[in-house]
C-alpha positions as a Markdown table, in Angstrom:
| # | Residue | x | y | z |
|---|---|---|---|---|
| 1 | Unk | 71.2 | 12.2 | 37.9 |
| 2 | Unk | 74.8 | 11.8 | 37.4 |
| 3 | Unk | 76.5 | 14.8 | 35.7 |
| 4 | Unk | 79.0 | 12.5 | 34.0 |
| 5 | Unk | 76.2 | 10.6 | 32.3 |
| 6 | Unk | 74.6 | 13.6 | 30.7 |
| 7 | Unk | 74.0 | 13.4 | 27.0 |
| 8 | Unk | 75.0 | 16.3 | 24.8 |
| 9 | Unk | 71.3 | 17.2 | 24.3 |
| 10 | Unk | 70.6 | 17.3 | 28.1 |
| 11 | Unk | 73.7 | 19.4 | 28.7 |
| 12 | Unk | 72.6 | 21.8 | 25.9 |
| 13 | Unk | 69.1 | 22.1 | 27.4 |
| 14 | Unk | 70.5 | 22.8 | 30.9 |
| 15 | Unk | 72.9 | 25.4 | 29.6 |
| 16 | Unk | 70.1 | 27.0 | 27.6 |
| 17 | Unk | 67.8 | 27.2 | 30.6 |
| 18 | Unk | 70.5 | 28.6 | 32.9 |
| 19 | Unk | 71.6 | 31.2 | 30.3 |
| 20 | Unk | 67.9 | 32.2 | 29.7 |
| 21 | Unk | 67.4 | 32.7 | 33.5 |
| 22 | Unk | 70.6 | 34.7 | 33.9 |
| 23 | Unk | 69.8 | 36.8 | 30.8 |
| 24 | Unk | 66.2 | 37.5 | 31.8 |
| 25 | Unk | 67.3 | 38.5 | 35.4 |
| 26 | Unk | 70.0 | 40.8 | 34.0 |
| 27 | Unk | 67.6 | 42.5 | 31.6 |
| 28 | Unk | 64.9 | 42.9 | 34.3 |
| 29 | Unk | 67.4 | 44.3 | 36.8 |
| 30 | Unk | 68.9 | 46.7 | 34.3 |
| 31 | Unk | 65.4 | 47.9 | 33.3 |
| 32 | Unk | 64.3 | 48.5 | 36.9 |
| 33 | Unk | 67.5 | 50.4 | 37.7 |
| 34 | Unk | 67.3 | 52.5 | 34.5 |
| 35 | Unk | 63.6 | 53.2 | 35.1 |
| 36 | Unk | 64.4 | 54.4 | 38.7 |
| 37 | Unk | 67.2 | 56.6 | 37.5 |
| 38 | Unk | 65.1 | 58.1 | 34.6 |
| 39 | Unk | 62.3 | 58.8 | 37.1 |
| 40 | Unk | 64.7 | 60.6 | 39.4 |
| 41 | Unk | 66.0 | 62.7 | 36.5 |
| 42 | Unk | 62.5 | 63.5 | 35.3 |
| 43 | Unk | 61.4 | 64.7 | 38.7 |
| 44 | Unk | 64.6 | 66.7 | 39.0 |
| 45 | Unk | 63.9 | 68.3 | 35.6 |
| 46 | Unk | 60.3 | 69.1 | 36.5 |
| 47 | Unk | 61.5 | 70.5 | 39.9 |
| 48 | Unk | 64.0 | 72.8 | 38.2 |
| 49 | Unk | 61.3 | 73.9 | 35.7 |
| 50 | Unk | 59.0 | 74.8 | 38.5 |
| 51 | Unk | 61.9 | 76.7 | 40.3 |
| 52 | Unk | 62.7 | 78.5 | 37.1 |
| 53 | Unk | 59.1 | 79.7 | 36.8 |
| 54 | Unk | 59.1 | 80.7 | 40.5 |
| 55 | Unk | 62.3 | 82.7 | 40.1 |
| 56 | Unk | 60.9 | 84.4 | 37.0 |
| 57 | Unk | 57.7 | 85.3 | 38.9 |
| 58 | Unk | 59.7 | 86.7 | 41.8 |
| 59 | Unk | 61.8 | 88.8 | 39.4 |
| 60 | Unk | 58.7 | 90.1 | 37.6 |
| 61 | Unk | 57.0 | 91.1 | 40.9 |
| 62 | Unk | 60.3 | 92.7 | 42.2 |
| 63 | Unk | 60.5 | 94.7 | 39.0 |
| 64 | Unk | 56.9 | 95.9 | 39.3 |
| 65 | Unk | 57.5 | 96.9 | 42.9 |
| 66 | Unk | 60.7 | 98.7 | 42.1 |
| 67 | Unk | 59.1 | 100.6 | 39.2 |
| 68 | Unk | 56.3 | 101.7 | 41.6 |
| 69 | Unk | 58.8 | 102.6 | 44.4 |
| 70 | Unk | 60.8 | 104.8 | 41.9 |
| 71 | Unk | 57.5 | 106.3 | 40.8 |
| 72 | Unk | 58.2 | 105.3 | 37.2 |
| 73 | Unk | 55.3 | 105.5 | 34.9 |
| 74 | Unk | 54.3 | 101.8 | 35.3 |
| 75 | Unk | 50.7 | 100.6 | 34.8 |
| 76 | Unk | 51.7 | 97.0 | 35.2 |
| 77 | Unk | 49.4 | 95.0 | 37.5 |
| 78 | Unk | 50.7 | 91.7 | 38.9 |
| 79 | Unk | 49.1 | 88.7 | 37.1 |
| 80 | Unk | 47.9 | 86.6 | 40.0 |
| 81 | Unk | 46.5 | 83.8 | 37.7 |
| 82 | Unk | 50.0 | 83.2 | 36.4 |
| 83 | Unk | 51.3 | 83.2 | 40.0 |
| 84 | Unk | 48.7 | 80.6 | 40.9 |
| 85 | Unk | 49.9 | 78.3 | 38.0 |
| 86 | Unk | 53.4 | 78.6 | 39.3 |
| 87 | Unk | 52.1 | 77.8 | 42.8 |
| 88 | Unk | 50.6 | 74.6 | 41.4 |
| 89 | Unk | 54.0 | 73.6 | 39.8 |
| 90 | Unk | 55.9 | 74.4 | 42.9 |
| 91 | Unk | 53.5 | 72.4 | 45.1 |
| 92 | Unk | 53.6 | 69.4 | 42.8 |
| 93 | Unk | 57.4 | 69.2 | 42.3 |
| 94 | Unk | 59.0 | 71.4 | 44.9 |
| 95 | Unk | 60.6 | 70.2 | 48.1 |
| 96 | Unk | 58.7 | 70.7 | 51.3 |
| 97 | Unk | 61.0 | 73.6 | 52.3 |
| 98 | Unk | 60.6 | 75.4 | 49.0 |
| 99 | Unk | 56.8 | 74.7 | 49.0 |
| 100 | Unk | 56.4 | 76.3 | 52.4 |
| 101 | Unk | 58.5 | 79.3 | 51.4 |
| 102 | Unk | 56.5 | 79.7 | 48.2 |
| 103 | Unk | 53.3 | 79.7 | 50.2 |
| 104 | Unk | 54.7 | 82.5 | 52.4 |
| 105 | Unk | 55.7 | 84.3 | 49.2 |
| 106 | Unk | 52.2 | 83.9 | 47.6 |
| 107 | Unk | 50.5 | 85.2 | 50.8 |
| 108 | Unk | 52.9 | 88.2 | 50.8 |
| 109 | Unk | 52.2 | 88.8 | 47.1 |
| 110 | Unk | 48.5 | 88.6 | 47.6 |
| 111 | Unk | 48.7 | 91.1 | 50.5 |
| 112 | Unk | 50.9 | 93.5 | 48.5 |
| 113 | Unk | 48.6 | 93.3 | 45.5 |
| 114 | Unk | 45.6 | 94.0 | 47.7 |
| 115 | Unk | 47.4 | 97.0 | 49.3 |
| 116 | Unk | 48.3 | 98.2 | 45.8 |
| 117 | Unk | 44.7 | 97.9 | 44.7 |
| 118 | Unk | 43.6 | 99.9 | 47.8 |
| 119 | Unk | 46.2 | 102.7 | 47.1 |
| 120 | Unk | 45.3 | 102.9 | 43.4 |
| 121 | Unk | 41.6 | 102.8 | 44.0 |
| 122 | Unk | 40.8 | 99.4 | 42.5 |
| 123 | Unk | 39.7 | 97.9 | 45.8 |
| 124 | Unk | 36.3 | 99.0 | 47.0 |
| 125 | Unk | 36.6 | 98.4 | 50.7 |
| 126 | Unk | 39.1 | 97.8 | 53.4 |
| 127 | Unk | 38.6 | 94.7 | 55.6 |
| 128 | Unk | 39.7 | 96.5 | 58.8 |
| 129 | Unk | 37.1 | 98.6 | 60.5 |
| 130 | Unk | 38.3 | 102.2 | 60.8 |
| 131 | Unk | 37.0 | 105.2 | 62.5 |
| 132 | Unk | 36.3 | 108.5 | 60.8 |
| 133 | Unk | 39.4 | 109.4 | 59.0 |
| 134 | Unk | 40.3 | 112.2 | 56.8 |
| 135 | Unk | 41.3 | 111.5 | 53.2 |
| 136 | Unk | 44.9 | 112.3 | 54.1 |
| 137 | Unk | 44.9 | 109.9 | 57.0 |
| 138 | Unk | 43.3 | 107.2 | 54.9 |
| 139 | Unk | 46.0 | 107.7 | 52.2 |
| 140 | Unk | 48.8 | 107.6 | 54.7 |
| 141 | Unk | 47.4 | 104.4 | 56.3 |
| 142 | Unk | 47.1 | 102.8 | 52.8 |
| 143 | Unk | 50.6 | 103.9 | 51.9 |
| 144 | Unk | 51.9 | 102.5 | 55.2 |
| 145 | Unk | 50.2 | 99.1 | 54.5 |
| 146 | Unk | 51.6 | 99.0 | 51.0 |
| 147 | Unk | 55.2 | 99.7 | 52.3 |
| 148 | Unk | 54.8 | 97.0 | 55.0 |
| 149 | Unk | 53.6 | 94.5 | 52.4 |
| 150 | Unk | 56.5 | 95.5 | 50.1 |
| 151 | Unk | 59.0 | 95.0 | 52.9 |
| 152 | Unk | 57.5 | 91.7 | 53.7 |
| 153 | Unk | 57.7 | 90.6 | 50.1 |
| 154 | Unk | 61.4 | 91.7 | 49.8 |
| 155 | Unk | 62.3 | 89.6 | 52.8 |
| 156 | Unk | 60.6 | 86.5 | 51.6 |
| 157 | Unk | 62.0 | 87.1 | 48.1 |
| 158 | Unk | 65.5 | 86.9 | 49.5 |
| 159 | Unk | 64.8 | 83.8 | 51.6 |
| 160 | Unk | 63.1 | 82.0 | 48.7 |
| 161 | Unk | 65.8 | 82.7 | 46.1 |
| 162 | Unk | 68.6 | 81.6 | 48.5 |
| 163 | Unk | 66.7 | 78.4 | 49.3 |
| 164 | Unk | 66.1 | 77.7 | 45.6 |
| 165 | Unk | 69.8 | 78.3 | 44.7 |
| 166 | Unk | 70.9 | 76.1 | 47.6 |
| 167 | Unk | 68.6 | 73.3 | 46.4 |
| 168 | Unk | 69.2 | 73.7 | 42.7 |
| 169 | Unk | 72.9 | 72.9 | 42.9 |
| 170 | Unk | 73.2 | 69.5 | 41.2 |
| 171 | Unk | 74.3 | 66.8 | 43.5 |
| 172 | Unk | 75.0 | 63.3 | 42.6 |
| 173 | Unk | 72.0 | 61.2 | 43.7 |
| 174 | Unk | 72.8 | 58.7 | 46.4 |
């Protein structure tokens, strides 16, 4: 086919086909790029929501621990069910580093809550076999376990908050 011998109808049809192909390719490419960007932003938003809930849980438990340490009249008992829901959020949307730190935090929170239950008489037995102890020795051991669990929680609180702050700084995606 000689391009010089094209009729106006043939030229119009060829131009229409080429324009349609270019337009369709452009629209499809733009859609794919937009969808990828929106997905990244959606995941970022969900991650930040999970981190916000995690920080709020950390602050709530820290406040309960501080009230008890200062011997304020606090009857607040940590809500482990709410903490488990935050755990699910962090595991779904958190980075591997934050997820691992959160698991450490959750284990420390569980230990502290159990030690608190033992001290306050809500736990019925201790999992560690003990010899005959006086009530005073038992209370001292329970208080020591509670303080150790509290120290462990404070250490993981600090590490987790620093890691969340470091990760939450918005960076332009590459």
